[in-house]
KOLMAR-648651 format. One record per residue (C-alpha): residue number from 1; residue in three letters; x, y, z. Coordinates in Angstrom, 1 decimal. Example, Ala and Ser with C-alpha at 12.3 -4.5 7.8 and 13.67 -1.06 7.14 Angstrom:
% KOLMAR-648651
> nr/rest/u/v/w
> 1/ala/12.3/-4.5/7.8
> 2/ser/13.7/-1.1/7.1
***
This chain:
% KOLMAR-648651
> nr/rest/u/v/w
> 1/met/43.4/-88.4/133.3
> 2/lys/47.3/-87.6/132.5
> 3/lys/48.1/-87.1/128.9
> 4/ala/51.4/-87.6/127.1
> 5/lys/53.3/-85.0/125.1
> 6/pro/53.2/-85.6/122.0
> 7/leu/55.8/-87.3/119.8
> 8/met/58.5/-85.0/118.5
> 9/asn/60.8/-84.9/115.7
> 10/gly/64.1/-86.9/117.4
> 11/asp/61.9/-88.8/119.8
> 12/lys/62.8/-92.5/120.9
> 13/val/59.9/-94.7/120.9
> 14/ala/59.7/-98.2/122.2
> 15/ile/58.9/-101.1/120.7
> 16/val/57.2/-104.2/122.8
> 17/ser/55.5/-107.0/122.7
> 18/leu/52.9/-107.5/125.3
> 19/ser/50.7/-110.3/124.0
> 20/gly/52.1/-112.2/120.9
> 21/gly/55.8/-112.7/120.5
> 22/met/55.3/-113.4/116.6
> 23/leu/57.4/-110.0/116.0
> 24/gly/60.3/-112.2/117.0
> 25/glu/60.4/-114.9/114.7
> 26/ala/62.3/-114.8/110.9
> 27/phe/59.2/-114.8/109.3
> 28/cys/58.3/-111.1/110.8
> 29/gln/61.8/-109.8/110.4
> 30/his/60.9/-108.0/107.1
> 31/asp/58.1/-106.1/109.3
> 32/ile/60.8/-104.3/111.1
> 33/gly/62.3/-102.8/108.5
> 34/leu/59.5/-101.6/107.1
> 35/ala/58.7/-99.7/110.5
> 36/glu/61.6/-98.5/111.6
> 37/lys/61.9/-97.1/107.6
> 38/arg/57.9/-95.5/108.3
> 39/leu/59.4/-94.3/111.9
> 40/arg/62.1/-92.2/110.8
> 41/glu/59.9/-90.5/108.1
> 42/phe/57.4/-89.5/111.2
> 43/gly/60.9/-88.2/112.3
> 44/leu/60.9/-91.2/115.3
> 45/glu/63.8/-93.8/116.2
> 46/met/63.0/-96.9/116.7
> 47/val/63.7/-99.0/119.9
> 48/met/63.3/-102.0/120.5
> 49/met/62.9/-103.4/124.2
> 50/pro/65.3/-106.4/125.8
> 51/asn/62.8/-108.8/125.2
> 52/thr/60.2/-107.9/122.4
> 53/leu/62.2/-109.9/119.5
> 54/lys/62.8/-113.1/122.1
> 55/gly/59.5/-115.5/120.3
> 56/ile/56.3/-116.8/121.1
> 57/asp/57.4/-120.0/122.7
> 58/tyr/59.3/-117.6/125.3
> 59/leu/57.0/-114.9/125.3
> 60/arg/54.4/-117.0/126.4
> 61/asn/56.0/-119.1/128.8
> 62/tyr/57.9/-115.5/130.8
> 63/pro/54.8/-113.2/130.7
> 64/glu/57.3/-111.4/133.3
> 65/ala/59.5/-110.7/130.6
> 66/arg/57.0/-109.0/128.7
> 67/ala/55.7/-106.9/131.7
> 68/asp/59.3/-106.1/132.1
> 69/asp/59.8/-104.8/128.9
> 70/leu/57.0/-102.1/129.6
> 71/lys/58.5/-101.2/133.3
> 72/arg/61.4/-100.1/131.3
> 73/ala/59.7/-98.1/129.0
> 74/phe/58.3/-96.0/131.4
> 75/ala/61.5/-96.0/133.7
> 76/asp/63.6/-94.9/130.8
> 77/asp/63.6/-90.6/130.4
> 78/ser/64.6/-90.8/126.9
> 79/ile/61.6/-93.2/125.8
> 80/lys/58.5/-90.7/124.7
> 81/gly/56.1/-93.4/123.2
> 82/ile/55.4/-96.9/123.4
> 83/ile/53.8/-98.8/120.6
> 84/cys/52.8/-102.3/120.9
> 85/ala/53.8/-105.1/118.0
> 86/ile/50.9/-106.6/117.7
> 87/gly/47.7/-108.3/119.8
> 88/gly/47.2/-112.0/120.9
> 89/asp/45.0/-113.3/123.8
> 90/asp/47.0/-113.6/127.2
> 91/thr/48.0/-110.3/127.5
> 92/tyr/46.2/-110.1/130.8
> 93/thr/49.0/-112.4/132.3
> 94/leu/50.7/-109.6/133.1
> 95/leu/48.7/-107.7/135.0
> 96/pro/50.2/-109.2/138.5
> 97/tyr/53.6/-108.1/137.6
> 98/leu/52.8/-104.8/136.5
> 99/leu/50.0/-103.2/139.2
> 100/glu/52.1/-104.8/142.0
> 101/asp/54.8/-103.1/141.3
> 102/pro/54.5/-99.8/142.6
> 103/thr/57.7/-98.0/141.3
> 104/phe/56.0/-98.8/137.4
> 105/ile/52.2/-97.3/138.9
> 106/gln/54.9/-94.0/140.3
> 107/asn/56.3/-94.2/136.6
> 108/val/53.1/-94.8/134.5
> 109/gln/51.6/-91.3/136.6
> 110/asp/55.2/-89.4/136.7
> 111/ser/56.0/-89.8/133.4
> 112/pro/53.2/-90.4/130.9
> 113/lys/53.8/-91.6/127.5
> 114/ile/52.1/-92.2/124.6
> 115/phe/50.6/-95.9/124.1
> 116/thr/49.2/-97.2/121.0
> 117/gly/47.6/-100.4/119.8
> 118/phe/44.4/-102.7/120.0
> 119/ser/43.1/-106.0/119.8
> 120/asp/44.3/-107.7/123.0
> 121/thr/46.1/-104.7/123.9
> 122/thr/42.6/-103.6/125.5
> 123/val/43.3/-104.8/128.6
> 124/asn/46.5/-102.7/128.9
> 125/his/44.7/-100.3/127.7
> 126/leu/42.4/-100.6/130.7
> 127/met/45.1/-101.1/133.2
> 128/phe/46.4/-97.3/132.4
> 129/tyr/42.8/-95.9/132.4
> 130/lys/42.9/-97.5/135.7
> 131/leu/45.7/-95.7/137.1
> 132/gly/44.7/-92.3/135.2
> 133/leu/46.5/-92.3/131.8
> 134/val/45.0/-91.4/128.8
> 135/thr/46.0/-94.4/126.3
> 136/tyr/45.3/-94.7/122.2
> 137/tyr/43.3/-97.4/121.1
> 138/gly/45.0/-97.1/117.3
> 139/pro/47.6/-98.1/115.2
> 140/asn/50.1/-101.2/116.7
> 141/leu/53.8/-102.2/114.4
> 142/ile/53.0/-105.3/112.5
> 143/asn/49.5/-104.3/111.2
> 144/asp/50.3/-100.7/110.8
> 145/leu/53.8/-99.4/110.4
> 146/ala/54.5/-102.6/108.8
> 147/glu/52.2/-102.5/106.0
> 148/leu/53.5/-103.6/103.2
> 149/ala/52.0/-101.5/100.1
> 150/asp/54.9/-99.0/99.7
> 151/glu/53.5/-96.7/101.6
> 152/met/51.5/-97.0/105.0
> 153/leu/47.4/-96.3/104.4
> 154/pro/46.8/-92.9/104.3
> 155/tyr/44.3/-92.4/106.6
> 156/thr/45.9/-94.7/109.1
> 157/lys/49.1/-92.5/108.2
> 158/glu/47.2/-89.1/109.4
> 159/ala/45.4/-91.0/112.1
> 160/phe/49.0/-91.7/113.8
> 161/gly/50.6/-88.3/112.7
> 162/arg/47.7/-86.7/115.5
> 163/tyr/50.4/-88.7/118.1
> 164/leu/52.5/-85.6/116.8
> 165/gln/49.6/-83.1/117.1
> 166/thr/49.5/-80.4/120.0
> 167/ser/46.5/-79.1/118.7
> 168/val/42.6/-80.1/118.8
> 169/pro/42.4/-83.2/116.3
> 170/ala/40.2/-82.4/113.2
> 171/pro/37.2/-84.6/113.7
> 172/ile/37.3/-88.2/112.5
> 173/val/34.9/-88.7/109.5
> 174/ser/34.9/-92.2/107.5
> 175/ser/37.2/-93.2/105.0
> 176/asp/36.1/-93.1/101.4
> 177/ile/37.5/-96.2/100.9
> 178/trp/38.2/-99.9/102.8
> 179/tyr/40.8/-102.4/102.6
> 180/glu/40.5/-106.5/103.0
> 181/glu/42.8/-108.2/105.2
> 182/arg/45.5/-109.5/103.5
> 183/thr/45.9/-113.4/103.5
> 184/asp/49.9/-113.6/102.3
> 185/phe/52.0/-111.9/104.7
> 186/ser/55.6/-113.1/103.8
> 187/pro/58.6/-110.9/101.9
> 188/lys/57.5/-111.5/98.8
> 189/ser/54.2/-109.0/99.2
> 190/ile/56.4/-106.5/99.9
> 191/gly/55.4/-103.7/97.3
> 192/thr/51.8/-105.1/96.7
> 193/ser/49.1/-102.8/97.7
> 194/arg/45.7/-104.4/99.3
> 195/val/42.3/-105.1/97.9
> 196/val/40.5/-102.1/98.0
> 197/his/36.5/-101.3/97.9
> 198/ser/34.8/-97.8/97.7
> 199/glu/32.8/-97.4/101.4
> 200/lys/29.4/-97.9/100.6
> 201/asn/27.8/-96.8/104.0
> 202/gly/30.2/-94.4/106.0
> 203/phe/29.3/-93.9/109.3
> 204/glu/25.9/-95.4/109.8
> 205/leu/23.2/-94.7/112.7
> 206/ile/21.6/-97.6/113.2
> 207/his/19.6/-97.0/117.0
> 208/gly/18.7/-93.6/118.4
> 209/asp/18.6/-90.4/117.0
> 210/thr/20.6/-87.6/118.7
> 211/ser/23.5/-86.4/118.9
> 212/phe/26.0/-87.9/121.6
> 213/his/28.8/-86.5/124.1
> 214/gly/31.6/-88.6/126.6
> 215/arg/34.9/-89.6/127.3
> 216/leu/35.5/-92.8/125.1
> 217/leu/36.3/-96.0/127.0
> 218/gly/35.6/-99.6/125.8
> 219/gly/38.3/-102.0/123.6
> 220/cys/38.0/-105.3/121.4
> 221/leu/34.7/-107.8/122.8
> 222/asp/36.9/-111.0/122.4
> 223/thr/39.0/-109.9/125.1
> 224/ile/35.9/-108.2/126.9
> 225/tyr/34.0/-111.4/127.2
> 226/asp/36.9/-113.3/128.0
> 227/leu/37.8/-111.0/130.8
> 228/leu/34.2/-110.8/132.2
> 229/thr/33.4/-114.2/131.6
> 230/gly/36.5/-115.9/131.5
> 231/thr/35.3/-118.6/128.2
> 232/asp/38.4/-118.8/126.4
> 233/his/41.2/-118.6/129.4
> 234/pro/39.4/-119.2/132.7
> 235/asp/42.2/-117.3/134.7
> 236/ala/41.5/-114.2/132.9
> 237/lys/38.4/-113.4/135.1
> 238/thr/39.8/-113.9/137.6
> 239/ile/43.0/-111.8/137.5
> 240/cys/40.7/-109.3/136.0
> 241/asp/37.8/-109.7/139.3
> 242/thr/41.0/-109.8/141.4
> 243/tyr/42.0/-106.0/140.3
> 244/ser/39.0/-104.6/139.0
> 245/leu/40.4/-104.0/135.6
> 246/phe/36.9/-103.7/133.8
> 247/pro/35.1/-100.7/135.1
> 248/pro/31.8/-100.7/137.5
> 249/ser/28.7/-99.5/136.1
> 250/val/29.1/-96.0/138.1
> 251/glu/32.8/-95.2/136.1
> 252/trp/30.7/-95.5/132.8
> 253/lys/28.1/-93.0/133.7
> 254/gly/28.0/-90.4/131.1
> 255/asn/30.8/-91.5/128.7
> 256/ile/30.8/-93.3/125.3
> 257/leu/31.2/-97.2/124.6
> 258/phe/33.2/-97.9/122.1
> 259/ile/33.8/-101.9/120.6
> 260/glu/34.9/-103.8/118.0
> 261/thr/35.2/-107.8/116.9
> 262/ser/38.6/-109.1/115.9
> 263/glu/40.1/-110.9/112.9
> 264/asn/38.1/-114.3/114.6
> 265/cys/34.8/-112.9/113.6
> 266/met/32.8/-113.8/116.0
> 267/ser/28.9/-115.2/115.1
> 268/pro/26.3/-113.5/115.9
> 269/ala/25.2/-115.5/118.3
> 270/lys/28.5/-114.7/120.8
> 271/leu/28.2/-111.3/119.6
> 272/ser/24.9/-111.1/121.4
> 273/ala/26.2/-113.1/124.3
> 274/cys/29.0/-110.1/124.5
> 275/leu/26.7/-107.7/125.0
> 276/ser/24.0/-109.7/126.9
> 277/glu/27.1/-109.8/129.5
> 278/ile/27.9/-106.2/129.4
> 279/glu/24.0/-105.3/129.7
> 280/arg/24.2/-107.2/132.7
> 281/arg/26.7/-105.2/134.3
> 282/gly/24.7/-102.3/133.9
> 283/ile/26.4/-100.5/131.5
> 284/phe/23.6/-99.4/128.9
> 285/ser/21.8/-97.4/131.6
> 286/glu/25.0/-95.3/132.4
> 287/ile/26.2/-94.5/128.8
> 288/asn/25.8/-91.6/126.4
> 289/gly/25.7/-93.5/123.6
> 290/ile/27.5/-96.6/121.7
> 291/leu/30.4/-96.6/118.6
> 292/val/30.7/-100.0/116.7
> 293/gly/34.2/-100.6/114.7
> 294/lys/33.6/-102.3/111.0
> 295/pro/33.8/-105.7/111.2
> 296/gln/36.7/-106.9/109.4
> 297/asn/36.3/-107.9/105.7
> 298/glu/32.7/-106.4/106.6
> 299/ile/31.7/-110.1/107.5
> 300/phe/28.1/-110.2/109.1
> 301/tyr/28.2/-107.2/108.5
> 302/glu/24.4/-107.0/108.4
> 303/glu/23.9/-109.9/110.8
> 304/tyr/25.5/-107.3/113.7
> 305/lys/23.5/-104.7/112.8
> 306/ala/20.8/-106.9/113.9
> 307/val/22.2/-107.9/116.8
> 308/tyr/23.0/-104.5/118.2
> 309/arg/19.2/-103.2/117.6
> 310/glu/17.7/-106.2/119.3
> 311/thr/19.9/-106.1/122.6
> 312/met/19.5/-102.1/122.3
> 313/ser/15.4/-102.6/122.2
> 314/ala/15.1/-102.1/126.1
> 315/tyr/17.5/-98.7/125.5
> 316/pro/15.5/-96.7/122.6
> 317/gln/16.9/-94.0/123.0
> 318/leu/20.9/-94.8/123.3
> 319/pro/22.3/-94.1/120.0
> 320/ile/24.7/-96.5/117.9
> 321/leu/26.9/-94.9/115.1
> 322/tyr/28.2/-98.4/113.2
> 323/asn/30.8/-98.7/110.7
> 324/ile/33.7/-96.2/112.5
> 325/asn/37.1/-97.1/110.7
> 326/phe/38.8/-98.3/114.4
> 327/gly/40.3/-101.7/115.4
> 328/his/40.6/-104.5/113.6
> 329/ala/39.2/-103.7/110.2
> 330/tyr/41.8/-100.9/107.6
> 331/pro/42.1/-98.3/107.7
> 332/arg/42.2/-97.6/111.2
> 333/thr/41.7/-94.4/113.1
> 334/val/43.2/-93.6/116.6
> 335/leu/40.5/-93.3/119.8
> 336/pro/42.1/-92.2/123.1
> 337/tyr/40.5/-93.3/126.3
> 338/gly/39.0/-90.9/128.9
> 339/ile/39.3/-88.2/126.1
> 340/glu/35.7/-85.6/125.7
> 341/val/33.8/-86.2/122.5
> 342/thr/30.9/-85.0/120.7
> 343/val/29.3/-87.1/118.3
> 344/asp/27.2/-85.5/115.5
> 345/val/24.5/-88.1/113.9
> 346/asp/23.6/-85.7/111.4
> 347/thr/27.2/-85.2/109.9
> 348/arg/28.5/-88.5/110.7
> 349/lys/31.4/-86.8/112.6
> 350/ile/33.3/-87.5/115.7
> 351/his/34.4/-83.8/117.0
> 352/phe/37.4/-83.8/119.6
> 353/val/36.3/-81.5/122.4
> 354/glu/40.3/-81.6/123.6
> 355/ser/43.2/-82.5/122.4
> 356/ile/44.3/-85.9/122.6
> 357/thr/47.9/-84.7/124.0
> 358/ala/49.0/-82.4/126.8
***
């Protein structure tokens, strides 16, 4: 796996709308200013790609335009990082325009760049994993850099700062607090704080009892399930299968699966179906352990735990660390694809074995 160089003071970072196009709508214009300010604080220059701000309808109807922005970003040597605007639900439609373009593939392999985002961005991460590039399941522009409070959420800000580091990062530990998702994202909420709660559970070991290590691989369960079954978008499975996007069981051997659920807060029954689909593909027999993200707003917190325990009853030695700060809950850390970590179940810490950048 190739790693990108860390971001440095003065570097340009491209903003791309690879799924939902809401950043281009009038109701999101205040987010752009907030994000640009935060990026300047990191010493970074924000660059909007040509189609990023063309809005929801245009980008939904022209996936090739979204793909073109990603191609341009990788072709531009002055751009050192790529930040997704937000997730969505149809990033898979970009795959034919990307994976059938040899120039794009060559640029990815010759010019690694920091690439960050989560949720439906899982599709892009799995694509880059297939191409041998380390990418980062972490902050995006609207949810994190454009946080409406006076500052970025401190835990998330610290995580984003890891893109500017060359050393092996400090261990991932539980945040002392968690935040509810906002209900008002309008300009009148600028400067207002989120509803905050003390973290009562921390990282929970809910199955197995041994520490584990391996390389990170996973994403958002909602997206993964659709790629594997076509439940929400029938053509998603067809495209996923065409490009062998979801790694076969042999590629999971010795890895750590990380998974989390979206803001849609799937029912426990659907979670069970998602896990059963992954099990059907032989993944649980190959991996060394599972990291599960904190459910947004702690909805179905206990119910999800019960589903994981029931599903994994056939794998009594498989450890599961639950309630990790990544994915759709706030705050969030960064999980790099293909990077080796050690999970200490006694101290509830996730240790990096290597640096996450070149």
